[in-house]
C-alpha positions in Angstrom: 0.0 0.0 0.0 1.3 3.4 -1.0 0.9 6.4 1.3 0.7 9.7 -0.7 0.2 13.2 0.5 0.2 15.2 -2.8 -2.7 15.7 -5.3 -0.2 15.5 -8.2 1.3 12.2 -7.2 -2.1 10.7 -6.5 -3.4 11.7 -9.9 -0.3 10.2 -11.6 -0.9 6.9 -9.8 -4.6 6.9 -10.7 -3.8 7.7 -14.3 -1.5 4.7 -14.6 -4.2 2.4 -13.1 -6.7 3.7 -15.6 -4.4 3.1 -18.5 -4.3 -0.5 -17.4 -8.1 -0.6 -17.3 -8.5 -0.8 -13.5 -11.8 0.0 -11.8 -11.1 2.4 -8.9 -12.9 2.6 -5.6 -12.7 5.5 -3.1 -13.4 5.4 0.7 -13.4 8.9 2.1 -12.6 9.1 5.8 -11.4 11.3 8.6 -9.3 8.5 10.1 -9.3 6.8 13.6 -10.6 3.7 11.9 -13.1 1.3 13.5 -14.9 -1.7 12.0 -17.4 0.5 10.2 -14.5 2.1 8.2 -13.0 -1.3 7.6 -16.2 -2.6 6.2 -16.2 0.2 3.7 -12.7 -0.7 2.7 -13.5 -4.4 2.4 -16.5 -3.6 0.3 -14.4 -1.5 -2.1 -11.7 -4.1 -2.3 -14.3 -6.8 -3.1 -15.9 -4.5 -5.8 -13.1 -2.8 -7.5 -9.5 -3.4 -8.8 -7.9 -0.6 -6.8 -9.0 0.9 -3.5 -8.0 4.4 -2.4 -8.6 5.4 1.2 -8.5 9.1 1.8 -7.6 10.3 5.3 -8.3 13.9 5.8 -9.7 15.6 8.9 -11.6 18.3 7.0 -11.5 21.6 8.9 -14.4 23.1 7.0 -17.0 20.7 8.3 -16.3 21.5 12.0 -18.1 24.4 13.7 -16.3 26.9 15.9 -17.3 25.1 19.1 -16.7 21.6 17.8 -13.9 19.1 18.3 -11.5 19.7 15.4 -8.4 20.2 17.6 -9.0 17.1 19.7 -10.6 14.9 17.0 -9.1 11.4 17.6 -6.2 10.5 15.4 -4.0 7.3 15.0 -2.1 7.6 11.7 0.1 4.6 12.0 -2.7 2.4 13.3 -5.0 3.6 10.5 -2.3 2.7 7.9 -1.9 -0.7 9.3 -5.7 -1.3 9.3 -6.1 -0.1 5.7 -3.2 -2.2 4.6 -4.8 -5.2 6.3 -8.0 -4.7 4.4 -6.2 -4.7 1.1 -6.2 -1.0 0.3 -3.8 0.0 -2.5 -3.3 3.7 -1.7 -3.8 6.0 1.3 -4.3 9.6 0.2 -3.4 11.7 3.3 -3.1 15.4 2.3 -2.4 18.3 4.7 -5.1 21.0 4.9 -3.0 23.3 2.8 -2.9 20.8 0.0 -6.7 20.6 -0.2 -7.4 24.3 0.5 -4.6 26.1 -1.1 -4.0 29.9 -0.6 -6.8 31.9 -2.2 -9.4 29.1 -2.0 -12.8 30.6 -2.3 -15.2 28.0 -3.7 -17.8 26.1 -1.7 -20.4 23.5 -2.7 -23.8 23.5 -1.1 -26.7 21.2 -1.5 -30.0 23.0 -0.8 -33.0 21.2 0.7 -31.5 17.9 1.9 -29.0 19.8 4.1 -31.5 22.1 5.8 -32.9 19.9 8.5 -31.7 17.4 11.2 -27.9 17.7 11.5 -28.0 20.7 9.2 -29.9 22.7 11.9 -27.6 21.7 14.7 -24.4 22.0 12.7 -24.7 25.1 10.4 -22.1 25.0 7.6 -21.3 21.3 8.3 -22.7 19.9 5.1 -21.2 22.6 2.9 -17.8 21.5 4.3 -18.7 17.9 3.5 -20.0 18.6 0.0 -17.0 20.7 -0.8 -14.4 18.2 0.2 -16.2 15.3 -1.4 -16.5 17.2 -4.7 -12.8 17.9 -4.5 -11.9 14.3 -3.8 -14.1 13.2 -6.8 -12.3 15.7 -9.0 -8.8 14.6 -7.8 -9.4 10.9 -8.0 -12.3 10.3 -10.5 -13.3 7.1 -8.8 -15.7 4.6 -10.4 -17.2 3.8 -7.0 -17.3 5.7 -3.7 -18.3 4.0 -0.4 -20.1 5.8 2.4 -21.7 4.4 5.6 -25.4 4.6 6.2 -24.8 5.8 9.8 -24.5 9.3 8.4 -27.6 8.8 6.3 -28.4 12.5 5.7 -24.8 12.9 4.5 -25.2 9.9 2.2 -28.3 11.3 0.6 -26.6 14.7 0.2 -23.6 13.1 -1.6 -26.0 11.2 -3.9 -27.7 14.4 -4.8 -24.4 16.2 -5.3 -23.2 13.4 -7.6 -26.3 13.6 -9.7 -26.5 17.4 -9.8 -22.8 17.9 -10.7 -22.7 15.0 -13.2 -19.9 13.1 -11.5 -19.5 9.7 -13.1 -19.2 7.8 -9.9 -21.5 5.2 -8.4 -22.3 5.9 -4.7 -22.5 2.8 -2.6 -24.2 3.0 0.8 -22.9 0.4 3.3 -25.1 -0.6 6.3 -24.3 0.5 9.8 -21.7 -1.6 11.8 -22.6 -1.8 15.4 -20.8 -2.7 18.6 -22.0 -5.9 20.4 -24.5 -3.9 22.5 -26.0 -2.2 19.4 -24.2 1.2 19.7 -23.5 2.5 16.2 -19.7 2.5 15.6 -18.3 6.0 15.5 -14.8 7.6 16.0 -16.4 9.7 18.7 -17.3 6.6 20.7 -13.7 6.8 22.0 -14.7 9.9 24.0 -17.2 7.9 26.0 -16.6 6.5 29.5 -17.9 3.0 30.3 -21.0 4.5 32.0 -21.6 7.0 29.1 -21.3 4.1 26.7 -24.2 2.5 28.4 -26.2 5.8 28.6 -25.7 6.3 24.8 -27.5 3.1 24.0 -30.8 5.0 24.7 -30.8 6.4 21.2 -30.6 3.0 19.5 -33.2 1.7 22.0 -35.6 4.5 21.1 -35.1 3.8 17.4 -35.7 0.1 17.9 -38.9 0.9 19.8 -40.2 2.7 16.8 -39.1 -0.1 14.4 -40.9 -2.7 16.5 -44.1 -0.7 16.6 -44.0 -0.2 12.8 -43.6 -4.0 12.3 -46.6 -4.7 14.4 -48.9 -2.1 12.9 -51.3 -3.5 10.3 -51.9 -0.1 8.7 -49.6 2.9 8.4 -48.3 3.9 11.8 -49.0 7.4 13.2 -45.7 9.3 13.4 -46.6 11.6 16.3 -47.5 8.7 18.6 -44.3 6.8 17.6 -42.1 9.8 18.1 -43.7 10.6 21.5 -42.9 7.2 22.9 -39.3 7.3 21.7 -38.7 10.8 23.0 -40.1 9.9 26.4 -37.7 7.0 26.6 -34.7 9.3 25.8 -35.9 11.9 28.2 -35.7 9.4 31.1 -32.0 9.3 30.7 -30.1 11.6 33.2 -27.1 12.0 30.9 -28.4 12.2 27.4 -30.1 15.2 25.7 -32.1 14.8 22.6 -31.2 17.0 19.6 -33.7 15.6 17.2 -35.7 12.5 16.4 -37.6 12.4 13.1 -39.2 10.0 10.7 -38.6 10.9 7.0 -39.0 9.7 3.5 -35.6 8.2 2.6 -35.4 9.9 -0.8 -36.5 13.5 0.0 -35.6 13.5 3.7 -39.0 15.2 4.3 -40.8 14.4 7.5 -43.8 12.1 7.0 -47.0 12.0 9.0 -47.5 8.2 8.5 -45.0 5.4 7.9 -45.6 4.2 4.4 -43.1 3.0 1.8 -39.4 3.6 2.3 -39.1 5.6 5.5 -36.3 5.9 8.1 -36.1 7.2 11.6 -33.0 9.3 12.4 -31.9 10.8 15.7 -29.1 12.6 17.4 -28.3 13.0 21.1 -25.6 14.6 23.2 -24.1 12.5 26.0 -23.1 14.5 29.1 -23.6 17.6 26.9 -20.3 17.1 25.2 -20.4 14.1 22.9 -22.7 14.2 19.9 -23.9 10.8 18.5 -26.2 10.0 15.6 -28.0 6.8 14.6 -30.9 5.7 12.3 -32.9 2.6 11.3 -34.9 1.8 8.1 -38.6 1.3 8.8 -39.4 -1.1 6.0 -41.9 -3.8 6.6 
């Protein structure tokens, strides 16, 4: 596996692969790999001829009060894990390589970015969309792999790909969970053992809704479902609900009844300092 920091060298390597007819997969990450990241890499390795893992803690998707400076990092460990999954190249640019002096352009996706995490993290999805567009332009992958845990982000990237005519297929990969059901996240490393147990309340609330939907003969009433789930979260002494909503998967618009392809998404803060998200598809 090659470790490359420059755009120019990365493009040269990719050009050589393309001349030999290789299909190229991209796994964009911010590092501190867990099994969720590794599943994306394994999916790419199994689908494509060459897998590029980008590792870039993107400063433009962090708010002023967020954890950019302390975001968990383990470069050597990440390289070992990516190598073990069969990745062919790690693209690890410095911020100045991605955002060179005089950089002024941003990419925003209207509509899909406005609710849920878009409300709680203003500017976040503009940062995500901008860096993903840049990665697509640098690498020109045939496939790009993203986790479904960040479902709103996944739908935004799908829309961006369609709207800007990128010739890349977006592959959503199901959430990888810890044994107790907690969705894997780099930020789980911030949790103490007691906080890790407290954080399960979000997944439990989403499961409550899922079970109710499976039992209902007709379309389930969203207000009733949400009220029960919110009440469960509010019983927790250490978790604060940011949002819990049931949406149509394609539009991300809130629905009044669960029909067709819907999904429940939620975000909580644990001990006021650690923000976690999760979601479950509500298909019958």
